N, C-alpha and C positions, 0 to 999 in steps of 0.2 A: 606526631606521627600515628599513634595507635588509632586516633579518630579517623584518618584517612584509610588505614588498613580495614577497620570495621566497615566503614561506608562502602569501599570497593569490594569487600568480601561479600556483602549483601547483594550488590548490583551483579557480581559474578554468579552467585547462586540463583538469582532471578533469571539471569541470562541462559544458564544451563537447564533450569527447569522449563523455560519456554521451549528450548531446543527438545527436550524430552517429550513434550506434548506431541510433537509430530513424529518423534523417534521413539516409541514406547520402550523399545529394548536398551535404550541408553541408560547407563548407571555410571556413577563416579564416586570417588571416595571423599567422605566428609570427616571432619574432626569428631572423634567419638567421645572424648572425655577430657577432663583437665586433671592434670597429675596432681595427686595428693600434696606432693612435695613443692609443687609450684606456687610461687607467690602471685604470679599473675594469672587469674582465672580467665584465660583468653575466650574459651567457649561460652562461659557465663556472661562476658562482656559483648559478645556478637561476632567473634572471629570463627568463621564456620568451616575454614580449612586449616590444614596444618601450616606451621610457620610462626615465627615470632615477629621479626621485623620484615618479613616477606609473606606472600600468599603461594602456597604449593597445592597444585590441583591435579592429583592422580586420576587416571581413568580405571586403573586396575588395583588389585589387592596389593598393599605395601608390605615390604619385608625389611624390618629393622631400618627404618628410614633415617634414624638418627645417625647411624654409622654408614649410611648410603651403601648398604650391602646390595639392595635390590630396589633400583630407583628408576621410573619412567613417569616423568611429570612435567607439567606446564608451571612455570615459576614467574611471579612478578614481584620484583624488588623495588625499593624506595630509596632514591639517592637524597642526600643531605639538602640539595637545593629543590627538592619536591618532585623532580622529573622521575620517570619510571623506566625500569629496564626489565625486559621479559624474554624468556628463552625456554627451550625444552632441555631438560636434564636427563641424561641416561647413565646408569651406573650399575656395575655388577661385579662386586669386589669378591675376595675369597670369602666363602661361605655358601656360594652357589656351586653345587657339585654336579647338577643334572646338565648334561651336555646340551639338551634341547633348550633349556632355559638360557644358557649362555648364547646359543645360536639365536635365540628370539631377540635378545639384546643387541647383539652384533648386527643382525639384519636391520634393526630399527635404526641403528646409528648410521649404517651405510645409506639407508633411504633418505636420510635428510643431510647427507654429506657431512656427518660429525666424526671427525677423527678422535678416537678414544686414547686417553693417556695410558701410561705404564699400568696404572692401577684400574684399567677399564672403566674410566669415568670421564665424562666430558659435557659440555654445555654448548648448545647451538643458539646463538642470539638472533633474533629477527632484524630484518633490515631497517624496519620503522619501529623504534623502540616505544614511541607513544601511541602506536595504532594497535592498542591491546585487544580491541574487539575484533578486528579482522584476524589477527595473530591467533586468538582464542578459537575463532571459527574455524580456521584452518586446522588447528590442533584437534578439534572434537569431530571434524569432518575428514579430510585427506589423511591425516596422520592416524587417527583412530581406525578408519576403514582398512589401511594397510596393515596396522597391528592385529586387528581382527582376522584378516586373511592368514597372517602368520601363525596366530594361535591356533587356527583351525588346521593348518597344514601340519603344525608340530604337535597337534592333539594336547594343547595345554590350557584349553578354555576353562576347564574346571579348576585349574590351579590359580588363574589369573582373574577371571571375570567375577565382578560383584554382583551376587544374586539380587533380584528384585526385592526378596523379603528383607535382605540384610540392608539394602539401600533405604527401604521404607522405614525400617527401624531407626536408622540414624537421622533421616529426615524428619521423623515424628519427634525426636528429641530436640531438634533445632527448632521445629515449629512451636514447641512448647516454651522454649526459651525466648523466642521472638514475641510469643503472646505475653509472657510475663514482663518483657522489657518494654512492650509497646513500641517496637523498634521503629524509629523514624528513618525515612530514606530522604536524603537531602538533594534537591535538584542541583545537577552539575552545571546547568546553564538556564537563566530565565526564559530563553526562547522556547525551551522544552516544556514548559508548564502550561496548563490551560487556566485561564482566569476563573476564580471561583464563581463569579456571577454567571459566566457562561456555563459552568458545570451544573449550577442549579437549574438553569433554564433549558438544558439541552433536551430533556424529555418534553417540555412543553411546545416545542417547535417541530412539527412533523416534517415541514418544508422550510428550508432556510437557504439563503444565498449570502456568501461572504464576498463583499464587494470592496473594491479599493484600487489605488494605483498599482503598477507593476512593481514587483519586489517587496510587497508588504507581508508575505507569508500567507497568502490565501490557500494555495494548494497544501503548503506545509501544514497548516492547522486543520485542514480536513481530516488529517490522519488522527489527530488528537480527538476531534469531535467525534468521528466514526467510532473509535475505540470506546469513548465515553458511553456511547449509545449501545453498541453490541456487547460490550463486557463492562458493565459499570463497576465491577468489583476490582478492576485492574488499576493500579496505582500509577497515575500519570506523572507524578512528581519524582521522576528518576531519569536516567541517561537516555539520550535519543536512541541509541543502539537497541536498548531493551524495548522501547516503545515501538520501534520499527519491526522488531522480531514479532511482537504481538499482532501488529497490523498485518503482516504477512501471513500469520497463522490464520486470522480472521478472513482474509481473502481466499487462502487455501480451502477453508471450511465452507466458503460461499456466503458468509453472513455480511461480508463487505465486497460490493462490486464497483469498480471504477471504469468510467467511460469519459469521452471528450466530445463535445459537440463542434461541428464544423459546418461549413456552408453546404456540403454535399449531404450531410446526415439527413435521413428521411424516416418517415412513419414506418416503412419496411424494415429499416435497421433498428429501429427502437422498439416497435410493438410487434408487428408480424408482416410478412410479405410473401409473395410467390418468388422463389429463386430457381433458376434453371441449373440443372445438373446433368451430366453425361454418364449414363449407366448402360453398359453392354452396347456402346457405339450408338445409343439413343439419347436424345435430349428429353429430360423429363422435367416437370415443373412441380415443385413440391413447396408446401406452405411451411415456412421456416419462422420460428419464434425469435423475436428481438430481445435485446438485453433487459428492457423493462418487464416484459411479459414473463420471461423466465424467472426473474427475481420475484415477481409477484406470486408466481405459482409455487415457488420454493419457500416463500415466507408463509403461505397459507397451508402448505402440505401437512397432512396429519399421518399419511402413510407413503411409503416408498417401495419401489421394487428394482432390484439390481438386475433382473433377467428378463424384464418385460420386453424391452427392445428385440432380445434375441427370440423370445416366444413370437412376437408380432411378425419378425422376418420370416419365420418358419411358416407361419400362417399365410402370409403373402405368397411364399414360394409355392405352398401346396394348392392354393386356389389358381395361380398362374399355371402351374403344371397340369391341373385338371381342366383348365378352361373356365370352370365355375363349379360352385357347391350349391346344393339345395338345403335351405333351413326353413323353419316355420316360426311364426310369432308365439311367444310363450302363453298367452291367454286364449286367443281366438284360433290358434293353430293354423293360421293362413300362411301357405307356403309361399316362399320367395327365393329368387336365385341371387347368389353373390358372385360378382365379378370385381376384378381389381383394374382401376384405371391407370392412366400414366402417372398420376401423383401418388401411386401406391395407396390410394383410398379405396376402402371396400364400398362398393355400389350395390345397394339393396334394389332388386327388380321385382315387383309384385307379379304373381301369375295372372291377376285380374287386369282387364284392359283398362279399368278405371284407376288403377293404382298409379302413384307417382315414384319415379325413381328417387332414392334418397342415399346421399353419400355419409358414410360413417368414417371419420378420420381416424388416424392413428391416435390422437389425444383423446377423442371421445371414447375409443375403446379403452385406453389407458385409464381414464377416470371411472370407468365402470369396473374394469377388472381389479384395479388397485384400490380405488376409494369407494367403490360401490355407488357412484353417483352418476346420473344420467343427464347430460347437457341437452340432448335433443333426439328426435326419432325414437322414443322409448322402446317400442317392440323390436325394431331392427337393432339398435344398440345393444339391448338385452341379449337377444339371441346370438349376435356375433361375439359379444363378450363372453357369454358362457360356452360357446363353441371353443374359443381360444383357451379359456381356463381348463376345459376337460382335456383338450388335446394336447396342450403345451402348458403343464402346470407352471404357475408363476409364484415365485417366493415373495412374500410381502412382510414388510417390517413397519412397526409403529415408530413415528418419529415425533409427531406433533410439534412442528415449527412454529406454531402459533405462539408458544411460550417464549420463544427466542425473538430478538430484535434484529433487524436487517437494515442495511444502509446502502443506498445508491448514491455514489459521488459523482456529480456531473461537472467536470472541469470546463471552464470557458462556456457556460450555459448560454450567454448572450450572443455567441458567435453562430449559433444555429437558428433556423427558423422555428421557433418554439411552437407557434400554432400549428405549423405543418407536422412537426415531430410528434407532438402530443396528441394531436387530432382531438377527437371526441373525448379523450380521456383526461384533458386538463381539468374537467369538472370532477372527475373521480378522486384526484389526490386532495381534495379539501378535507379537512379534519372530519367534518360531520357527514361527509359522502362515503367514507371508508366502510368496508364490510364490517358488519357487526354493530355499527352505529345507528341511532334512531332513523336518520335521513340516508341511509345507505343506498347507493346506486349501482346497478349493473348495466353494461351494454352488450350488445351482440356485435362482435367483431366483424369486419367486412369480409375477410378472406375465409377464415376457419368457421365462422358462424358460432364461434364458442361465446358463452356468456362469461363476461369478464368483469371483475371488480378489483379495487386496490385494497389490501389488507391494512388493518390499523397498526401492524407491527413493522411496517415498512417506512423508513425515514429517507428524505432526500435532502442532500447537501450539494448545493451548487457554488461555483466560484465565478466571479465576473470582473473582468478587468476594465475599470472605469475610464481608462485612456482609450481602450478600443472602441467603446461605445457607451454613452452616458446613461446613468440610471433613468433619467427622465424620459428618454425615448424607447425604454424597454417595453416590450409587449404589455399591454395593460392587463390581459388576462393572467399573465405570469405574476405580475406585480401583486395582484389581489390575493393570490394564493400562496405566497411565499413571505416569510419574515426576512428582513434585510439586516445584516449584521456588518457594520463598517468596520474594515480593516485599514487602519491609518499607518503611515510611516512612524516608527518608533526609534528615533535616533539614540535613545538612551541605551538600547540593547547593543550598540557598536561597541561601547566602552566596557569591557569585562576584565576581570583579574584572572591571570593564569595561575597554574599550581606553583610556579616559581616566584609568584609575587609580582610579575611584569603586568602593567596595565596595557591591555590591547586597545586599539582605538587611537593611539597616538603614533604617528609616522612622520619622521623627520621634522619633529616639532608641530605637526599639523594635527589639530584635534578633529578627527573625522565626524564626531557628533556635531560639533559646531558647523564644519563644512556642510554637511547634508542639511541642517537647518536653514543656513543662509541660501543655498541653491533652491530649496524648496519655497522659501519666502518669496523669491524673485519669480519662480514659475508660476506660483498661485496669482501673483500680480499681473503677469503677462498673459496667463490663460485661465485657470481655475485650479481648485484644489484637487480635482480628479486626475490632473496630470503630474502630480508631484512624483518624486522618485523614492522607492522603498528603500528601507534599511539593508535589506539582504544584499544589495550590491556592495556593501562595505563590510560585511561580516567576515569574509575571507581575506580582507586587506590587512596585511601585517608587516609591509615593508614597501619600499618606493617602487619597486618592480611590479608587485601586485596592485598598487594604487594606479600606476600608469596603464596596467593592462585593464583594469575596471573601466577607466575613462575612455580608452581607445576602442575597446570592443564592446562596451555595454552603454555607458552613460551618455557619450557623445552621439553615438547612432540614435539613441532614444531621443535625445533632444533634437536631431535633425528631423526625425519623424514627428515630434510634437510641433515643430515651428515650420514644417513643410519645406526644409531646406533654407529658410531664411537665416543665414549664419550672423546677421546682424543682431537678431534677438538672441541668439545663442551667446554672442559677445556680451550682451546686457546681463546674462546669468553668470558667465565664467569670467568675463574680463578680458583685456587687451593682450595678456600674455598667451591667451588660447585663440583668439580670433584677431586676425589682421585685415586690413583693407588692402585690396589688390590695386596697385597703382601701375598702369601700363598705357601707352598710347593706344588709342582706340578710335575706329571709324566704322560707320555702317557701310554695306555695299550701296552703290548708287541705285535709288528707287524712288524717283520723284513722284510716283503715284501716291505715296504715303505722306500724311500731313507732315510738312517740315518742322512745325512748331512742336508737335509730339516727338519727332525724331530728336530735337535738341533736348527735350525734357528727359528723354530716355538715356541721353548721353551723359546727363548729369547723375544718373542713378549709381550709387555706391555698390560694390561688389565685394564681398568678404569671403575668407577662407580660414580653415583651422590651421594654426601654426604648427610647426614641427615639434615633436614632443620635447626636445631639449630646452625649448624656449618656455614650456609650462612653468608657472610659478603659483602653486596652490595656496600659498599665503597671501596671495593678492586677491583671491576670490572673495 
């Protein structure tokens, strides 16, 4: 039991610390010390929260918790059969004399519909006792937000909130113990881990595609791979909930971007394009950056500004109000007029007749003002940029993102027209063509005329469903520039042992692992290995109802698609208890113009259909 408490205690700590990264003011109570009289040195062994045979997670300062004089906390208990029970506990017994503190506890209890007993103590159990991560998330978000509002209204924050300095002190103590213990985190499910060989090779593959049949965990595993790249210090051998929290954090910070290719995806969506917008009842056409260009710029950025957009808008407004402004080039002092076109681009018009009008886009101005770099039209870009800086001061921050790693996940990469979507940039994603490399290349983009290259710290992970389109028919330009990682069905992942000792993967005497292997061996014979069925279709099957649901709504429709509605071949895969021959009197309409011999042959053709669910016998497959 203690081993389970220690393991879960560490997972909860990691979960709360991930939450704190995006909520800096979040603090919580940790175990401070082991009692000198206690034989079980729980803190020294790795129990980071209060509790002996349970885990108690308070958000606020504790008050004599042993006698439950002042208690507000999330509790996880362990039953003898290994199952979990979790609830919120609220208590304020005799010993609290401050009426505002009493009101605080009473209002918290009312908020969660918790009737308190005669001694002002009660517990509120969650509906799903095993869904501890969603329950814990509700506790640290909804419940905590309400509690903070109450503390503010009652002026009790100083009395209840744990200061950041006190929290860091307790956390430092725990980190020192973890270092001394070299504390291991045991994976709760083998599906949640990333293979060692993949972890070792992840930084060697700038561009990779996970390919395989549906249901093999391609999209699922892109999360692990992306985290391993963006935050290599993160321990992936832990619960999926904690992994997802880290993934969401990296998405929020912009280090991971997820997109999906489809038939209508275009270069304009992915790189840049001109998009119409209605402003002041007028349609304007502005150059908009696509998902790939935005991420490339973010990955190579060394400086940023939070108020450049505001400064540029004021500049546009000034010029439009005046009609134009007069500037001069920095070196030769040649005068030129600046107007604003319908795309909100500054147009430099030289006073000399021989001069050529030049457009200085918002992004060209940004590059000069923020980064001090000039893409094109040096005299005009410099003058306009300096004018913006002097008239509308821009705050600039150093970030140097080149030290970070960024990941673009492209789901269903084979469903889009890759040559059209990437355009001329397909060459730039090669390892040796990246910015900073010996063979680095840049191109001038067709709409903005920006010079553009792909930074070396941007990784691309794609997924490809082989049943949708085979690897062999994939665009050859894409194949040359990506490493391919095959994701095969893993029937062994279906059979897992639950906390109560029950073996999942056996339903009504049917071994789901063997069932999947049998089905896939027949599909491979009838079509090929690219059309097998993935293990994920069986991972949530735990009883007869969910087994039937999986076949009715997922597996049989997938087989219909594979065999183009040929139910006879589905019968060869699933057997006669699933597919039956249709026997009924039949005749064609009279049409003598059609060859009568062919008509007779067609009459002999067998027609099949799926039987009713109650006839299905999985044991006969």
